[in-house]
ChimeraX commands (.cxc) that place a marker at each C-alpha (Angstrom):
marker #1 position 10.01,-56.53,-50.01 radius 0.5
marker #1 position 10.19,-57.23,-46.35 radius 0.5
marker #1 position 13.39,-58.20,-44.76 radius 0.5
marker #1 position 13.47,-59.83,-41.35 radius 0.5
marker #1 position 16.62,-60.45,-39.40 radius 0.5
marker #1 position 18.28,-60.45,-36.10 radius 0.5
marker #1 position 20.26,-57.56,-34.84 radius 0.5
marker #1 position 22.81,-57.80,-32.12 radius 0.5
marker #1 position 22.63,-55.37,-29.19 radius 0.5
marker #1 position 25.31,-54.47,-26.77 radius 0.5
marker #1 position 24.21,-54.10,-23.19 radius 0.5
marker #1 position 26.07,-51.72,-20.93 radius 0.5
marker #1 position 26.04,-51.57,-17.18 radius 0.5
marker #1 position 24.29,-48.82,-15.24 radius 0.5
marker #1 position 26.28,-46.60,-12.96 radius 0.5
marker #1 position 25.45,-46.10,-9.41 radius 0.5
marker #1 position 24.25,-42.53,-9.91 radius 0.5
marker #1 position 20.76,-42.21,-11.27 radius 0.5
marker #1 position 20.00,-39.45,-13.83 radius 0.5
marker #1 position 17.60,-37.86,-11.29 radius 0.5
marker #1 position 20.50,-37.37,-8.85 radius 0.5
marker #1 position 22.88,-36.02,-11.56 radius 0.5
marker #1 position 20.24,-33.54,-12.83 radius 0.5
marker #1 position 18.77,-32.60,-9.49 radius 0.5
marker #1 position 18.08,-28.85,-9.22 radius 0.5
marker #1 position 18.44,-26.97,-5.96 radius 0.5
marker #1 position 15.42,-25.32,-4.50 radius 0.5
marker #1 position 14.72,-23.60,-1.16 radius 0.5
marker #1 position 11.71,-23.46,1.07 radius 0.5
marker #1 position 9.98,-20.14,0.29 radius 0.5
marker #1 position 7.62,-19.99,3.30 radius 0.5
marker #1 position 8.34,-19.73,7.03 radius 0.5
marker #1 position 7.69,-23.44,7.56 radius 0.5
marker #1 position 6.51,-26.31,5.36 radius 0.5
marker #1 position 5.55,-29.94,6.09 radius 0.5
marker #1 position 7.90,-32.76,5.03 radius 0.5
marker #1 position 6.45,-36.26,4.45 radius 0.5
marker #1 position 8.75,-39.22,4.09 radius 0.5
marker #1 position 6.19,-41.33,2.25 radius 0.5
marker #1 position 3.90,-38.65,0.88 radius 0.5
marker #1 position 1.03,-36.68,2.38 radius 0.5
marker #1 position -2.01,-38.56,3.61 radius 0.5
marker #1 position -5.33,-37.35,4.86 radius 0.5
marker #1 position -5.54,-37.10,8.68 radius 0.5
marker #1 position -1.75,-37.40,9.08 radius 0.5
marker #1 position 0.63,-34.77,10.37 radius 0.5
marker #1 position 3.93,-34.11,8.54 radius 0.5
marker #1 position 6.93,-36.18,9.67 radius 0.5
marker #1 position 8.91,-32.97,10.27 radius 0.5
marker #1 position 8.85,-29.26,9.43 radius 0.5
marker #1 position 11.41,-27.57,7.14 radius 0.5
marker #1 position 12.21,-23.89,7.94 radius 0.5
marker #1 position 12.51,-21.10,5.45 radius 0.5
marker #1 position 15.63,-21.19,3.19 radius 0.5
marker #1 position 16.21,-24.94,3.81 radius 0.5
marker #1 position 18.04,-26.13,0.67 radius 0.5
marker #1 position 16.48,-29.14,-1.05 radius 0.5
marker #1 position 17.27,-31.03,-4.29 radius 0.5
marker #1 position 14.26,-31.49,-6.50 radius 0.5
marker #1 position 14.08,-35.09,-7.54 radius 0.5
marker #1 position 10.56,-35.30,-9.18 radius 0.5
marker #1 position 8.41,-32.27,-9.71 radius 0.5
marker #1 position 4.64,-32.71,-9.41 radius 0.5
marker #1 position 1.48,-30.60,-9.34 radius 0.5
marker #1 position 0.60,-30.98,-5.67 radius 0.5
marker #1 position 3.63,-32.46,-3.82 radius 0.5
marker #1 position 7.10,-32.78,-5.24 radius 0.5
marker #1 position 9.65,-35.44,-4.23 radius 0.5
marker #1 position 12.82,-33.79,-2.78 radius 0.5
marker #1 position 16.08,-34.60,-0.98 radius 0.5
marker #1 position 17.13,-32.44,1.88 radius 0.5
marker #1 position 20.62,-31.25,0.83 radius 0.5
marker #1 position 22.03,-31.24,4.42 radius 0.5
marker #1 position 20.91,-34.66,5.45 radius 0.5
marker #1 position 20.14,-36.61,2.34 radius 0.5
marker #1 position 16.63,-37.49,3.60 radius 0.5
marker #1 position 14.05,-37.98,0.80 radius 0.5
marker #1 position 10.38,-37.13,0.98 radius 0.5
marker #1 position 7.66,-34.84,-0.20 radius 0.5
marker #1 position 6.84,-31.15,0.24 radius 0.5
marker #1 position 4.18,-28.84,-1.21 radius 0.5
marker #1 position 5.30,-27.78,-4.77 radius 0.5
marker #1 position 3.86,-24.26,-4.06 radius 0.5
marker #1 position 6.08,-23.86,-1.02 radius 0.5
marker #1 position 9.51,-24.19,-2.68 radius 0.5
marker #1 position 11.32,-22.02,-5.25 radius 0.5
marker #1 position 14.58,-22.19,-7.20 radius 0.5
marker #1 position 17.63,-21.52,-5.15 radius 0.5
marker #1 position 19.70,-18.35,-5.73 radius 0.5
marker #1 position 23.26,-18.58,-6.92 radius 0.5
marker #1 position 24.72,-17.80,-3.53 radius 0.5
marker #1 position 22.87,-20.72,-1.90 radius 0.5
marker #1 position 23.94,-23.06,-4.73 radius 0.5
marker #1 position 27.59,-22.07,-4.16 radius 0.5
marker #1 position 27.42,-22.73,-0.38 radius 0.5
marker #1 position 25.89,-26.16,-0.80 radius 0.5
marker #1 position 28.08,-27.33,-3.67 radius 0.5
marker #1 position 31.35,-26.08,-2.08 radius 0.5
marker #1 position 33.21,-29.00,-0.48 radius 0.5
marker #1 position 33.34,-28.83,3.32 radius 0.5
marker #1 position 36.89,-29.27,4.52 radius 0.5
marker #1 position 37.57,-30.14,8.20 radius 0.5
marker #1 position 40.88,-28.48,9.16 radius 0.5
marker #1 position 41.33,-30.90,12.00 radius 0.5
marker #1 position 40.79,-34.00,9.96 radius 0.5
marker #1 position 43.86,-36.10,9.02 radius 0.5
marker #1 position 44.14,-37.12,5.33 radius 0.5
marker #1 position 42.79,-40.63,4.84 radius 0.5
marker #1 position 44.93,-43.31,3.35 radius 0.5
marker #1 position 42.08,-45.66,2.48 radius 0.5
marker #1 position 42.70,-48.08,-0.34 radius 0.5
marker #1 position 41.35,-47.39,-3.77 radius 0.5
marker #1 position 37.95,-48.92,-4.52 radius 0.5
marker #1 position 38.28,-51.91,-6.93 radius 0.5
marker #1 position 36.45,-51.38,-10.23 radius 0.5
marker #1 position 35.02,-54.23,-12.42 radius 0.5
marker #1 position 34.48,-54.11,-16.15 radius 0.5
marker #1 position 31.08,-55.71,-16.89 radius 0.5
marker #1 position 30.96,-54.92,-20.54 radius 0.5
marker #1 position 31.50,-58.53,-21.40 radius 0.5
marker #1 position 30.14,-60.84,-24.05 radius 0.5
marker #1 position 29.96,-63.63,-21.51 radius 0.5
marker #1 position 26.53,-65.34,-21.96 radius 0.5
marker #1 position 26.14,-65.68,-18.25 radius 0.5
marker #1 position 25.78,-61.93,-17.98 radius 0.5
marker #1 position 22.99,-61.66,-20.59 radius 0.5
marker #1 position 19.45,-61.95,-19.22 radius 0.5
marker #1 position 17.28,-64.65,-20.75 radius 0.5
marker #1 position 14.73,-63.44,-23.35 radius 0.5
marker #1 position 11.17,-62.78,-22.08 radius 0.5
marker #1 position 8.36,-65.00,-23.21 radius 0.5
marker #1 position 5.93,-63.04,-25.30 radius 0.5
marker #1 position 2.20,-63.60,-25.43 radius 0.5
marker #1 position 0.91,-65.57,-28.41 radius 0.5
marker #1 position 0.37,-63.35,-31.60 radius 0.5
marker #1 position -3.30,-64.28,-31.88 radius 0.5
marker #1 position -5.29,-64.09,-28.66 radius 0.5
marker #1 position -8.46,-66.15,-28.37 radius 0.5
marker #1 position -11.65,-64.27,-28.91 radius 0.5
marker #1 position -13.64,-63.49,-25.76 radius 0.5
marker #1 position -16.85,-65.49,-25.17 radius 0.5
marker #1 position -20.03,-63.78,-26.21 radius 0.5
marker #1 position -21.90,-62.04,-23.47 radius 0.5
marker #1 position -25.36,-63.39,-22.64 radius 0.5
marker link #1:1,2 radius 0.2
marker link #1:2,3 radius 0.2
marker link #1:3,4 radius 0.2
marker link #1:4,5 radius 0.2
marker link #1:5,6 radius 0.2
marker link #1:6,7 radius 0.2
marker link #1:7,8 radius 0.2
marker link #1:8,9 radius 0.2
marker link #1:9,10 radius 0.2
marker link #1:10,11 radius 0.2
marker link #1:11,12 radius 0.2
marker link #1:12,13 radius 0.2
marker link #1:13,14 radius 0.2
marker link #1:14,15 radius 0.2
marker link #1:15,16 radius 0.2
marker link #1:16,17 radius 0.2
marker link #1:17,18 radius 0.2
marker link #1:18,19 radius 0.2
marker link #1:19,20 radius 0.2
marker link #1:20,21 radius 0.2
marker link #1:21,22 radius 0.2
marker link #1:22,23 radius 0.2
marker link #1:23,24 radius 0.2
marker link #1:24,25 radius 0.2
marker link #1:25,26 radius 0.2
marker link #1:26,27 radius 0.2
marker link #1:27,28 radius 0.2
marker link #1:28,29 radius 0.2
marker link #1:29,30 radius 0.2
marker link #1:30,31 radius 0.2
marker link #1:31,32 radius 0.2
marker link #1:32,33 radius 0.2
marker link #1:33,34 radius 0.2
marker link #1:34,35 radius 0.2
marker link #1:35,36 radius 0.2
marker link #1:36,37 radius 0.2
marker link #1:37,38 radius 0.2
marker link #1:38,39 radius 0.2
marker link #1:39,40 radius 0.2
marker link #1:40,41 radius 0.2
marker link #1:41,42 radius 0.2
marker link #1:42,43 radius 0.2
marker link #1:43,44 radius 0.2
marker link #1:44,45 radius 0.2
marker link #1:45,46 radius 0.2
marker link #1:46,47 radius 0.2
marker link #1:47,48 radius 0.2
marker link #1:48,49 radius 0.2
marker link #1:49,50 radius 0.2
marker link #1:50,51 radius 0.2
marker link #1:51,52 radius 0.2
marker link #1:52,53 radius 0.2
marker link #1:53,54 radius 0.2
marker link #1:54,55 radius 0.2
marker link #1:55,56 radius 0.2
marker link #1:56,57 radius 0.2
marker link #1:57,58 radius 0.2
marker link #1:58,59 radius 0.2
marker link #1:59,60 radius 0.2
marker link #1:60,61 radius 0.2
marker link #1:61,62 radius 0.2
marker link #1:62,63 radius 0.2
marker link #1:63,64 radius 0.2
marker link #1:64,65 radius 0.2
marker link #1:65,66 radius 0.2
marker link #1:66,67 radius 0.2
marker link #1:67,68 radius 0.2
marker link #1:68,69 radius 0.2
marker link #1:69,70 radius 0.2
marker link #1:70,71 radius 0.2
marker link #1:71,72 radius 0.2
marker link #1:72,73 radius 0.2
marker link #1:73,74 radius 0.2
marker link #1:74,75 radius 0.2
marker link #1:75,76 radius 0.2
marker link #1:76,77 radius 0.2
marker link #1:77,78 radius 0.2
marker link #1:78,79 radius 0.2
marker link #1:79,80 radius 0.2
marker link #1:80,81 radius 0.2
marker link #1:81,82 radius 0.2
marker link #1:82,83 radius 0.2
marker link #1:83,84 radius 0.2
marker link #1:84,85 radius 0.2
marker link #1:85,86 radius 0.2
marker link #1:86,87 radius 0.2
marker link #1:87,88 radius 0.2
marker link #1:88,89 radius 0.2
marker link #1:89,90 radius 0.2
marker link #1:90,91 radius 0.2
marker link #1:91,92 radius 0.2
marker link #1:92,93 radius 0.2
marker link #1:93,94 radius 0.2
marker link #1:94,95 radius 0.2
marker link #1:95,96 radius 0.2
marker link #1:96,97 radius 0.2
marker link #1:97,98 radius 0.2
marker link #1:98,99 radius 0.2
marker link #1:99,100 radius 0.2
marker link #1:100,101 radius 0.2
marker link #1:101,102 radius 0.2
marker link #1:102,103 radius 0.2
marker link #1:103,104 radius 0.2
marker link #1:104,105 radius 0.2
marker link #1:105,106 radius 0.2
marker link #1:106,107 radius 0.2
marker link #1:107,108 radius 0.2
marker link #1:108,109 radius 0.2
marker link #1:109,110 radius 0.2
marker link #1:110,111 radius 0.2
marker link #1:111,112 radius 0.2
marker link #1:112,113 radius 0.2
marker link #1:113,114 radius 0.2
marker link #1:114,115 radius 0.2
marker link #1:115,116 radius 0.2
marker link #1:116,117 radius 0.2
marker link #1:117,118 radius 0.2
marker link #1:118,119 radius 0.2
marker link #1:119,120 radius 0.2
marker link #1:120,121 radius 0.2
marker link #1:121,122 radius 0.2
marker link #1:122,123 radius 0.2
marker link #1:123,124 radius 0.2
marker link #1:124,125 radius 0.2
marker link #1:125,126 radius 0.2
marker link #1:126,127 radius 0.2
marker link #1:127,128 radius 0.2
marker link #1:128,129 radius 0.2
marker link #1:129,130 radius 0.2
marker link #1:130,131 radius 0.2
marker link #1:131,132 radius 0.2
marker link #1:132,133 radius 0.2
marker link #1:133,134 radius 0.2
marker link #1:134,135 radius 0.2
marker link #1:135,136 radius 0.2
marker link #1:136,137 radius 0.2
marker link #1:137,138 radius 0.2
marker link #1:138,139 radius 0.2
marker link #1:139,140 radius 0.2
marker link #1:140,141 radius 0.2
marker link #1:141,142 radius 0.2
marker link #1:142,143 radius 0.2
marker link #1:143,144 radius 0.2
view
């Protein structure tokens, strides 16, 4: 027996942080200097900048040749050679993750950011269903 039916799904909203950012691992440049490419390396093109040894970076997407990274100090994203970075030591991780406090700064009294609950059953928030291709596609014409 085969039973066919409809199932209801609940859609949730996505948060502003992506899984790649939450799970980013800290690495450091392991050579004296490595090329940093904002849009990936290309033949005949010099790097956009050079990163010095011990520059802390967050690994976004590892790859065989060039990995996508984010420079921890500036937030710039780009690509460096995968062979020229290594996992950061615990002392570097502590220095990067420690909050930086400015002793001369005055405490801010900015208003709280308003949050919206979008887990609603409102039909205006549900995307329309996608049109699927026909179940039986026409046969291709015979080749001459």
